[in-house]
N, C-alpha and C positions, 0 to 999 in steps of 0.2 A: 498210340498209348493213350489210355484212358486213366486220369489222374483223380485217386478217391480222396487221399489227404496228402501233406506235404511228403509224408514218408513211404506211402503205398499208392502205387499205380500198376494199372493191368497191362501186360504186354498185348500186343496185336494177336498174336498167336493164340491166345486164349479166349479171344470173341470171334465169332461168326455170325453174318447176317444172311438173311433170305427175305426176298420180296415176294410178296402176292397181292393179288387182288383184294381191296377192301369189301366188308359186307356192308349192306344197307343201304339206304338213298345216296344219291350222287350223279343221277342221270347217265349220260353217256360217258363221263369220266370214270365212272367206278368199273364199267365195262372193258375198259381198253388200257388202264393206267395201272400199273402194280404199285401201291402206294404202301401198302399195309407191311409194316417191318417186323420180323421175328429174329430177335438178338438172342444169341446162345453164348453164356458164359461157363466155361469148363472149369467150375469152382472146385471141384474134387482134386484135380489136376493142378490146381493153381500154387506155385511157390511160395507166393506173397502173402498167403492166408495161414495163419496157424489153425490146427486141428481144433481149438475151442471156438474161433471164429466160424470155422466151417461148420461146426456142429450147431451155432446159433443160426447162421445162414440159412442151414438145411430147415430149421423150424421156422424162420421168418418167410422162407420161399414157398412152404406149404407145397401144393399142388403144382407149382411152377418148377419143383426140384424133379429131375428124371432119374430114373434107375442106374443111368450111367454115371450120375453125378454131375450134372450141368444144370444150369437155370435157364429157362426160356421165357423170355417176356416178348409179348406181342403188343405191338402199338399200331393202331389204325384210327386214332381220332381225328387226324386233320386230313385235308386232300394233298398234303405235300410230303414227298417220300423223306425229303431232308428234316423236316420238323417231326415227322414220326421217329426218325432215327435218333434226334436228340432228346425226344420224350423217353423213348426207350433206354437210353443210355443214363438219363437222368434218374429213370426208377432204379436202374441198377446200382448206381451210385449211392443212391439213398438207402436202398436195402443193405449194401454192404456196410454203409456208416452205421446203420442201425445195429448189426451184428459186431461191430468193433467195439461198441459199448458193452463192458462187462456188467450184470445186473448186480446190485450190493448184496451182500451176505446178509442174511437176516439173523439178527441176534436175538435168542430166546429170552424172554423174561417171564419174571414172575408176577400174578397179582398181589396188588399191596393187601395187608391184611383188613385195612379199612374197607377195600371194595368187594373183599370176600364175606365179610360180614355185612354189608349192604345187600348183596346179592341174596344171602341166604334169609336176611329179614324180609326182602321183597318176596321171595319163594313162600315163606311160612304165612305172610299177609295174604298173598293170593290164595294158598291154599284154605285159611279161614274164611274168605269170602266163596270159593267154591262148596265148602262144607255146608255153608249156611242156605244153599241152594238146595230145593227138593221140598218134600210134603212136610208141612207145618203139623206137628203133634197135636191133638185136642181140637182144632177148629174143623169141625164137618159138619 
């Protein structure tokens, strides 16, 4: 069981792990030890997440969201399989916590009368400056 918050936790059936060999340098260790972890979370089928949270999670996950509605996180930073597993789980927990926070609704506001007048005065002043550019009459 993976704990997200005090009220939300992910059951073991929603998570699956697979291991493979890591890429990059590492000498003989990288050629024989499967330390890379691929964590798969069945987000679309999860009963613990609301549809709004799932929608935000899909946006946050980006390319890691599959067509089946699962999130795939790959961790291969360390040479330890256990540490890579912890890193992948931590990334998933952080992603879900971000999705749990609902964005604030934007309140539409109107510009003040003073700010409108200042903007129009600045525009007309700039127009005068540009109008003064160009050829000068009579001096040639």
